[in-house]
MARGUKE-963526 format. One line per field, with one value per residue (C-alpha): x, y, z; residue in one letter. Coordinates in steps of 0.1 Angstrom, whole numbers, m for minus. Example, Ala and Ser with C-alpha at 12.3 -4.5 7.8 and 13.67 -1.06 7.14 Angstrom:
MARGUKE-963526
c1	[123|137] $
c2	[m45|m11] $
c3	[78|71] $
residuo	[A|S] $
This chain:
MARGUKE-963526
c1	[m552|m523|m503|m532|m536|m499|m498|m528|m514|m480|m498|m517|m484|m468|m498|m498|m461|m462|m489|m472|m440|m458|m476|m444|m428|m456|m456|m418|m422|m450|m430|m399|m419|m432|m396|m384|m414|m408|m371|m378|m401|m376|m348|m371|m378|m341|m335|m366|m347|m321|m347|m366|m333|m325|m360|m358|m323|m330|m361|m342|m315|m340|m357|m323|m313|m346|m341|m305|m316|m344|m319|m293|m319|m326|m287|m287|m256|m248|m281|m278|m245|m258|m286|m263|m240|m270|m280|m245|m248|m282|m272|m240|m260|m284|m254|m243|m278|m279|m246|m263|m290|m282|m302|m285|m296|m321|m291|m290|m325|m318|m348|m342|m306|m314|m336|m308|m283|m307|m312|m274|m272|m300|m283|m249|m265|m281|m249|m229|m256|m255|m217|m218|m244|m222|m191|m210|m228|m195|m181|m213|m211|m176|m184|m219|m206|m192|m222|m247|m230|m222|m250|m264|m229|m209|m176|m159|m169|m155|m122|m93|m92|m128|m122|m92|m113|m141|m116|m97|m130|m138|m103|m101|m136|m122|m111|m144|m165|m144|m150|m187|m189|m172|m198|m226|m212|m211|m247|m258|m241|m256|m291|m285|m276|m310|m330|m353|m371|m379|m411|m427|m441|m439|m405|m392|m405|m389|m356|m356|m365|m335|m312|m323|m317|m282|m274|m286|m264|m234|m239|m241|m208|m193|m203|m193|m159|m139|m153|m140|m104|m108|m127|m102|m73|m89|m94|m58|m59|m37|m13|m16|m26|m21|m45|m47|m83|m94|m127|m139|m166|m187|m204|m171|m166|m131|m121|m122|m152|m146|m123|m100|m108|m99|m75|m72|m48|m63|m43|m59|m48|m69|m101|m90|m85|m52|m52|m81|m77|m87|m71|m79|m60|m46|m28|m6|m5|0|30|50|39|74|91|73|71|53|40|3|m14|m22|m60|m54|m31|m54|m89|m82|m55|m28|9|18|3|m5|m22|m57|m56|m38|m68|m66|m64|m98|m81|m83|m52|m31|m47|m42|m5|m2|m20|4|33|21|15|50|66|46|47|85|88|69|90|73|63|37|50|33|58|43|7|m9|m34|m58|m96|m116|m152|m179|m205|m232|m217|m217|m254|m263|m242|m263|m292|m271|m255|m284|m280|m248|m248|m218|m222|m256|m259|m274|m263|m289|m293|m313|m291|m256|m240|m255|m250|m214|m205|m221|m202|m167|m172|m192|m204|m169|m163|m195|m185|m150|m133|m99|m98|m71|m95|m127|m127|m121|m159|m153|m129|m154|m183|m160|m149|m185|m198|m168|m174|m212|m206|m182|m207|m234|m245|m229|m262|m264|m232|m246|m269|m239|m217|m245|m247|m210|m210|m237|m217|m187|m207|m219|m183|m190|m161|m129|m103|m67|m42|m5|m9|m10|m33|m58|m57|m63|m95|m106|m99|m117|m148|m149|m142|m109|m123|m99|m105|m120|m102|m131|m128|m159|m173|m166|m176|m167|m175|m152|m161|m137|m151|m128|m133|m171|m175|m200|m221|m222|m249|m274|m263|m286|m268|m280|m260|m273|m253|m262|m244|m251|m234|m231|m209|m187|m181|m194|m202|m211|m227|m223|m243|m236|m263|m258|m288|m279|m307|m290|m283|m254|m248|m219|m216|m230|m218|m216|m207|m172|m160|m131|m146|m128|m146|m128|m136|m120|m83|m80|m114|m114|m131|m153|m168|m174|m195|m207|m174|m169|m131|m102|m104|m109|m79|m73|m50|m43|m40|m51|m56|m82|m86|m99|m115|m111|m131|m141|m177|m193|m230|m248|m274|m308|m293|m286|m253|m242|m211|m215|m189|m193|m167|m159|m151|m118|m118|m110|m145|m162|m138|m145|m183|m182|m159|m179|m213|m220|m215|m208|m210|m197|m206|m185|m197|m174|m173|m192|m211|m249|m262|m300|m308|m289|m303|m287|m298|m280|m287|m271|m271|m278|m309|m307|m311|m310|m298|m291|m301|m336|m359|m388|m362|m350|m368|m363|m385|m374|m352|m320|m323|m320|m330|m324|m328|m321|m295|m258|m257|m234|m215|m238|m231|m252|m247|m262|m262|m268] $
c2	[m632|m652|m621|m603|m631|m633|m596|m596|m625|m608|m577|m598|m614|m580|m567|m596|m594|m557|m562|m593|m575|m546|m571|m588|m554|m543|m577|m574|m539|m551|m581|m559|m534|m562|m574|m539|m534|m567|m560|m526|m542|m569|m542|m521|m552|m559|m522|m517|m519|m494|m470|m472|m466|m435|m421|m428|m414|m383|m377|m381|m358|m331|m333|m331|m301|m283|m290|m278|m245|m240|m246|m223|m195|m199|m197|m232|m240|m272|m288|m273|m290|m324|m322|m311|m341|m364|m348|m355|m391|m395|m380|m400|m432|m421|m418|m453|m466|m448|m465|m499|m492|m510|m501|m527|m523|m495|m473|m469|m453|m416|m408|m438|m428|m391|m398|m416|m388|m362|m382|m383|m345|m340|m362|m346|m311|m322|m336|m305|m283|m304|m303|m265|m264|m287|m265|m233|m245|m259|m224|m209|m233|m222|m185|m190|m207|m173|m153|m177|m174|m137|m125|m100|m89|m62|m67|m43|m63|m96|m109|m104|m142|m141|m111|m128|m160|m140|m121|m153|m169|m140|m137|m174|m174|m165|m200|m215|m191|m200|m237|m231|m211|m238|m264|m241|m236|m274|m276|m249|m263|m297|m283|m263|m295|m312|m312|m343|m337|m301|m311|m317|m283|m284|m299|m274|m245|m259|m263|m227|m215|m235|m221|m186|m192|m205|m175|m152|m171|m168|m131|m128|m147|m124|m94|m109|m124|m92|m79|m111|m100|m62|m61|m80|m61|m28|m40|m50|m88|m107|m78|m43|m16|22|43|79|91|119|138|154|181|176|210|224|200|189|162|132|143|175|199|182|200|173|144|115|87|52|23|m11|m45|m76|m56|m31|6|13|49|69|107|136|169|202|201|236|221|204|230|262|253|244|272|287|253|235|251|232|248|241|231|261|261|263|293|310|305|297|324|303|302|272|237|220|189|205|208|175|157|176|145|129|95|84|62|90|115|91|88|126|129|105|124|157|142|128|160|183|159|156|194|198|205|175|150|124|89|73|72|45|41|11|32|60|61|91|97|123|137|116|84|99|109|74|58|78|55|29|51|75|112|125|152|174|201|217|206|174|163|142|128|158|186|171|188|223|224|211|236|265|254|252|282|308|299|291|329|334|306|320|290|297|292|266|244|250|216|196|189|167|145|142|132|107|90|87|73|49|35|31|13|m11|m16|m28|m64|m89|m97|m61|m63|m77|m46|m23|m40|m37|1|5|m15|7|39|24|20|56|67|82|60|58|31|29|3|0|m37|m49|m78|m57|m29|m55|m66|m29|m23|m54|m45|m10|6|22|55|55|68|37|23|11|2|21|56|74|106|119|154|167|199|217|244|274|297|294|286|257|266|231|223|244|235|214|196|180|162|157|135|132|111|110|87|108|108|80|97|98|133|141|170|172|198|203|225|242|257|279|276|297|333|353|344|332|299|306|328|328|294|291|259|247|218|191|167|134|117|89|96|112|129|163|194|211|239|249|275|287|292|326|331|324|296|258|239|206|179|142|121|87|74|101|135|162|197|221|254|278|288|312|312|339|329|323|318|289|283|257|243|229|208|195|170|142|109|92|70|40|41|40|13|m9|m3|m15|m44|m58|m45|m29|3|9|41|46|77|78|96|121|113|137|152|150|148|147|142|124|122|101|103|80|80|54|45|9|m6|m14|m51|m50|m27|m26|m16|m23|m5|20|47|36|36|34|60|44|14|35|57|50|74|69|91|87|100|97|83|56|49|43|20|16|m12|m14|m43|m38] $
c3	[m280|m265|m262|m245|m221|m213|m208|m185|m166|m162|m149|m124|m112|m108|m90|m66|m63|m52|m26|m14|m9|9|31|40|47|70|87|92|107|129|141|145|165|187|192|201|224|239|242|258|283|290|294|316|336|340|349|370|403|391|377|410|428|407|414|451|456|435|456|488|476|466|500|519|498|506|543|541|525|551|579|563|560|597|603|617|597|615|606|571|566|578|553|525|532|530|497|483|493|477|444|444|449|421|397|406|398|365|355|362|336|303|272|250|213|224|229|191|192|200|221|244|248|252|282|300|291|304|336|341|336|361|387|382|385|417|431|422|438|470|471|468|496|517|513|518|550|563|560|574|604|611|610|624|655|667|655|670|704|700|676|700|711|694|675|699|730|717|730|707|700|688|666|650|645|627|605|597|586|564|550|541|526|492|483|497|476|445|451|457|425|405|418|409|374|370|382|358|328|333|338|306|287|294|262|260|292|285|265|299|308|347|347|321|343|374|356|344|379|393|367|376|413|406|385|413|439|416|413|451|454|428|448|482|473|470|504|521|512|516|549|570|554|563|599|602|595|589|595|610|585|583|561|554|556|534|541|509|510|479|485|473|444|433|407|431|451|470|488|512|545|569|570|594|604|609|623|627|640|644|642|668|660|677|663|650|647|624|618|600|567|574|605|580|552|571|592|561|538|538|537|509|474|447|415|411|378|356|362|399|395|371|386|422|425|442|434|456|457|490|503|504|466|459|444|411|390|382|382|419|420|405|430|459|452|449|483|499|483|496|531|532|520|544|574|571|571|604|635|652|624|628|637|607|579|557|546|531|512|511|519|508|520|514|538|522|536|571|569|557|585|610|602|622|648|655|662|677|704|709|736|730|694|680|646|627|592|582|595|596|566|571|609|607|580|600|631|615|591|612|647|661|663|683|706|712|697|681|644|649|669|649|633|665|665|634|653|682|659|641|673|686|653|649|684|678|646|663|691|666|672|648|632|620|601|569|566|573|547|521|529|525|493|479|488|471|439|442|448|483|492|472|480|471|482|477|480|443|451|469|443|416|434|439|402|389|410|395|429|421|409|380|344|327|297|276|239|229|232|265|284|318|329|357|376|400|422|419|449|448|486|492|461|448|474|454|418|397|368|336|309|274|250|213|188|150|125|94|63|75|108|144|155|192|209|247|267|304|321|354|372|402|429|456|465|479|515|538|520|485|458|420|407|393|378|357|338|319|295|288|255|234|226|192|191|174|188|161|182|218|235|269|286|301|302|279|254|255|266|247|261|264|295|309|273|267|250|272|266|295|300|327|335|359|367|388|415|400|365|341|323|300|283|248|230|195|183|160|176|169|138|159|175|141|129|159|155|119|126|155|144|177|197|234|254|289|309|340|372|389|426|448|419|417|381|385|348|320|285|257|221|196|158|135|98|104|121|158|164|202|230|267|293|281|305|308|304|270|237|200|181|149|140|138|170|207|234|271|302|339|363|369|404|392|360|331|301|269|244|209|184|147] $
residuo	[M|I|N|D|Y|N|S|H|N|L|S|K|Q|R|H|F|S|F|F|G|L|L|T|K|L|L|W|T|I|F|V|L|G|L|V|I|L|G|L|A|L|V|L|V|G|F|N|L|K|S|I|A|G|V|Y|S|Q|V|N|D|G|K|T|A|L|E|Q|S|L|T|A|A|Q|A|T|D|F|S|K|A|N|E|Q|A|K|Q|A|V|K|S|F|S|A|A|Q|L|E|I|K|K|I|R|L|G|P|L|A|Y|I|S|W|F|N|N|Y|K|V|D|A|E|H|L|V|I|A|G|Q|A|L|A|E|A|M|N|E|G|T|L|Y|G|A|S|L|G|S|V|I|A|N|Q|G|T|S|S|F|S|K|L|P|I|T|E|R|Q|R|I|L|A|N|I|Y|N|A|D|L|T|L|L|N|V|D|K|K|L|E|T|S|F|S|N|L|N|S|I|S|S|L|T|W|F|G|P|L|S|T|R|L|E|E|L|K|D|K|I|K|A|I|R|L|T|I|K|D|T|S|P|L|T|R|L|L|P|S|L|L|G|Y|P|K|A|A|N|Y|L|L|I|L|Q|N|S|D|E|L|R|P|T|G|G|F|I|G|T|Y|G|I|V|Q|T|K|N|G|D|F|E|R|F|E|T|H|D|I|Y|H|L|D|M|P|V|K|D|K|V|S|V|T|P|P|E|P|L|K|K|Y|L|G|V|D|K|W|Y|L|R|D|A|N|W|S|P|D|W|P|T|A|A|E|K|I|L|W|F|Y|D|K|E|N|S|A|L|S|V|P|S|S|V|V|E|F|D|G|V|I|A|I|T|P|E|L|I|T|E|L|M|V|F|T|G|P|V|T|I|G|E|E|T|Y|T|V|E|N|F|V|D|L|L|Q|Y|K|V|E|K|D|Y|V|N|L|G|I|P|S|W|Q|R|K|E|V|I|G|E|I|S|K|I|M|K|Q|R|L|L|D|L|S|L|N|Q|W|P|Q|L|I|N|L|I|A|D|N|V|A|R|K|N|I|L|L|Y|S|R|N|N|D|L|Q|T|I|I|R|N|E|G|W|S|G|E|I|R|Q|D|W|G|D|Y|V|M|V|V|D|A|N|M|A|A|L|K|T|D|A|V|M|D|R|Q|I|D|Y|Q|L|I|E|D|D|N|A|L|K|A|K|L|V|V|R|Y|S|H|G|G|K|F|D|W|K|T|T|R|Y|R|T|Y|T|R|V|Y|V|P|A|G|S|R|L|I|T|A|S|G|F|T|Q|D|K|V|E|I|G|E|E|F|G|K|T|Y|F|G|A|F|L|S|V|E|P|G|Q|I|G|Q|L|V|F|E|Y|E|L|A|N|T|I|L|A|N|M|K|S|Y|N|N|Y|R|L|T|I|Q|K|Q|P|G|K|Q|V|N|K|L|N|V|D|L|V|F|K|N|E|I|K|S|Y|S|P|A|S|F|Y|S|E|T|N|N|Q|K|Q|L|K|A|N|G|D|L|K|I|D|R|S|Y|F|V|N|F] $
């Protein structure tokens, strides 16, 4: 009985002891919570002025930034700069107020501290954005002061001092754009670091919108920056420039864009064209035919039927820098052999253009009338070719003078472009940039810094050195008149990963939509297909003469073959080959695959089909568009055109 009583009593004591301890613990937590809450209220009370200051300054900074942007969009750069400066002051003041906030022991509670850290990121992002706006509008104000006063005036009508001032502003913009981009990068990284505030839906959405806008601005800067260096240099600032101009007729396709029928000499200084002239290529080639003797590449001898190599065929290399240097070499050799050489002995570079650029520039210049003929966007190519190939005989014009009309058209268009009002220049620059991307313009500079910019932007027209899979189809019209104008091309590329190898099948289809006439005949092309170095040809078909030539150049393997297609018929070249082992090794090492299909300048490929089949499942791919699909988890199909270089990337 005593033992039972003692046991029961002990159990009661333990029971009361447990609940007592629990009660004390809960009471302690409650008291501690009250202390923390009280402390937080006290701390907030002490920091209330600073918190209010932060809110007020950030709001002022935001308002000033919005007003700066509105003013900049209205090209009122002076007002935009004033508001940007005010925004910088406001965000700087907000940073000082944040530093005054003291959390005390609450700093050890993560969510208290995180809010303060996020607020700091937000204010730093705002200040960096305001500083970028400040520097950008300062530059805009400098350049805009001329455009604002001369906006409806043309560049050609400006005094030389004003031209120099504009070109100097553009030329020196590179450092400004670099600084602006760094500020934007700081702003973006701080916005990206905000975490605690993202739970609040509207704020999270606004932050994402702001980050997207910053990314878009940075892309614009990336696109604009190289033009700020190139444009002044092309216009002869800060020093005079001499360029050899090459007009390539893409209706008679050659490796870098077309047959060189006309060349020109362009000399610029401080935005002024001190010399601008064009000449028939035969005016240089024919007088030296007995003085210059250069052995041509074998395909030119065999399929074009020539035993000597001249400037008109100098663009045989598909790598534009290589071809440009060859063009300069031929010009120098032939010019020095003339009885009266040209006075230009040193060129800064070569610019090649196709007729497509000229027709698009006519949107700005309007139609050009020479004699009784009016050249328009719609008829320019056909009418000009008829005039210089056939009609000159009916008009009694000596063959030696048949291409003088090209010089007349060029001079009129050049002057009209220079006469455009300054506020039309952004549209003109966009058009030129688009034509550079489509390779209607090829640039080559002997200035290493400028050539580096051209190369980095993908404007150099050189054979690309990619680490992944690669294809470039290069056609060369071999005595087929202007037949390329009626040829419809299609490229189909299929890749299959099989038996520890990558096997490719490339089909190039040619549809002849013309007939026999003065400018059209059977199509004759010597075609080279460039693929990764070390690739092995398995089989080829479709070629109509000889055998497939296999060679190595520019870090690639190439297959060369001749094809002839009659009017109204379809021909095709088919190459089946195994890719170099390095492509498969890289694919397995990095668990991805990359394909680059490079466009030949001047060539129109209306349809491009890509079909890729792998052993492993595809995790992601790009570009992801309506023109790409995965029928199963191991296959990617894509279709489109080849107006620009195309790249495909697959992750496994």
